[in-house]
ROLUMNU-574058 format. One line per 10 residues: number of its first residue (from 1); their letters; for each residue x, y, z of C-alpha. Coordinates in Angstrom, 2 decimals, always signed. Layout:
N
NUM> A> X/Y/Z ~ ...
This chain:
116
1> MPGATKQGLP> -142.23/-19.02/+16.74 ~ -139.42/-16.79/+18.00 ~ -136.69/-15.63/+15.65 ~ -133.00/-16.13/+16.25 ~ -130.26/-13.64/+17.03 ~ -126.97/-13.58/+15.18 ~ -125.50/-15.89/+17.86 ~ -128.21/-18.44/+17.04 ~ -130.06/-17.85/+20.33 ~ -133.82/-17.22/+20.41
11> DELSAGAPAR> -134.55/-13.49/+20.52 ~ -137.63/-13.85/+22.74 ~ -139.46/-16.17/+25.08 ~ -143.04/-16.57/+23.92 ~ -145.87/-16.87/+26.44 ~ -147.50/-20.28/+26.29 ~ -144.59/-21.88/+24.40 ~ -141.93/-24.15/+25.94 ~ -138.30/-23.05/+25.89 ~ -135.01/-24.40/+27.24
21> LEDLTGYQTG> -133.79/-21.67/+29.58 ~ -130.14/-22.67/+29.09 ~ -130.53/-21.92/+25.38 ~ -131.76/-18.34/+25.89 ~ -128.30/-16.93/+26.57 ~ -124.76/-17.90/+25.70 ~ -121.40/-17.67/+27.44 ~ -118.95/-14.88/+26.64 ~ -115.28/-15.20/+27.56 ~ -114.38/-13.12/+30.62
31> SIVSRQIIQK> -117.91/-11.79/+31.04 ~ -121.27/-12.05/+32.73 ~ -124.24/-12.02/+30.37 ~ -127.75/-11.30/+31.63 ~ -131.14/-11.50/+29.99 ~ -134.35/-10.35/+31.64 ~ -137.16/-12.83/+31.06 ~ -139.94/-11.18/+33.11 ~ -140.12/-7.71/+34.68 ~ -143.17/-6.80/+36.76
41> KTGSVTLFAF> -143.87/-4.51/+39.74 ~ -144.05/-7.61/+41.94 ~ -140.75/-9.14/+40.82 ~ -138.44/-10.19/+38.04 ~ -136.86/-13.26/+36.48 ~ -133.40/-12.88/+34.95 ~ -131.18/-15.44/+33.25 ~ -127.40/-15.13/+33.75 ~ -124.39/-16.80/+32.11 ~ -121.08/-16.39/+33.97
51> DKGQALSEHI> -117.69/-17.32/+32.55 ~ -115.50/-19.25/+35.02 ~ -114.13/-16.96/+37.74 ~ -116.58/-14.12/+37.08 ~ -118.24/-12.74/+40.21 ~ -120.76/-10.32/+41.65 ~ -119.28/-8.52/+44.65 ~ -121.00/-8.55/+48.01 ~ -124.17/-6.49/+48.08 ~ -127.54/-6.31/+49.84
61> APFDAMVQVL> -130.93/-6.48/+48.12 ~ -134.15/-5.30/+49.78 ~ -136.05/-8.36/+48.46 ~ -135.80/-12.13/+48.72 ~ -134.23/-13.75/+45.68 ~ -133.93/-17.36/+44.55 ~ -131.01/-18.61/+42.46 ~ -131.57/-21.78/+40.40 ~ -128.37/-23.12/+38.85 ~ -129.06/-24.48/+35.36
71> DGEVEITISG> -125.50/-25.37/+34.36 ~ -122.17/-25.52/+36.21 ~ -121.27/-24.55/+39.77 ~ -121.26/-21.32/+41.74 ~ -120.13/-20.30/+45.20 ~ -122.77/-18.13/+46.84 ~ -121.78/-16.43/+50.07 ~ -124.67/-15.32/+52.29 ~ -123.86/-13.38/+55.47 ~ -120.27/-14.66/+55.31
81> KPLKVSSGEA> -121.24/-18.33/+54.85 ~ -120.05/-19.83/+51.53 ~ -122.31/-22.36/+49.78 ~ -121.43/-24.44/+46.73 ~ -124.49/-24.66/+44.48 ~ -124.49/-26.98/+41.46 ~ -126.62/-27.60/+38.39 ~ -130.13/-28.62/+39.40 ~ -129.89/-26.96/+42.83 ~ -131.39/-23.73/+44.16
91> VIMPANKPHA> -130.85/-21.42/+47.11 ~ -132.82/-18.52/+48.55 ~ -130.90/-15.35/+49.32 ~ -132.87/-13.56/+52.05 ~ -133.67/-9.87/+51.86 ~ -131.30/-7.46/+53.61 ~ -128.53/-10.05/+54.04 ~ -125.17/-9.48/+52.33 ~ -124.47/-11.93/+49.52 ~ -121.95/-12.46/+46.72
101> LRALTRMKML> -121.55/-14.93/+43.84 ~ -118.46/-16.42/+42.13 ~ -118.60/-18.87/+39.23 ~ -116.51/-21.97/+40.01 ~ -117.06/-23.16/+36.41 ~ -118.88/-21.63/+33.50 ~ -122.32/-21.29/+35.01 ~ -125.87/-20.37/+34.04 ~ -128.48/-19.43/+36.61 ~ -131.99/-18.13/+36.83
111> LTMIRT> -132.54/-15.35/+39.39 ~ -136.10/-14.85/+40.61 ~ -136.63/-11.74/+42.74 ~ -139.89/-11.24/+44.64 ~ -140.67/-7.64/+45.58 ~ -143.88/-8.05/+47.56
């Protein structure tokens, strides 16, 4: 069984054991918190917690990425088109297309990037 950090969050995700993704990271006022869950040559899975109003500026990634919103709402702009994505919804951000994210509320998301 995983231990707990000083914030009371699990310090690891154990293979073969269930975990609530939302519980693996906490919110921090005025910040974006990230926690890498899986890192492989073929891709990665990263959990993010954004405080309301926090954003990632427009950028381009060479790989497809899928955002799954676990809690809250985010505006994701892909190639200039804004999309409101809420808890329980997902969107694919295509490779080589400019995209940006802005938390409309406190928001947690899982980012899955596929490299091959």
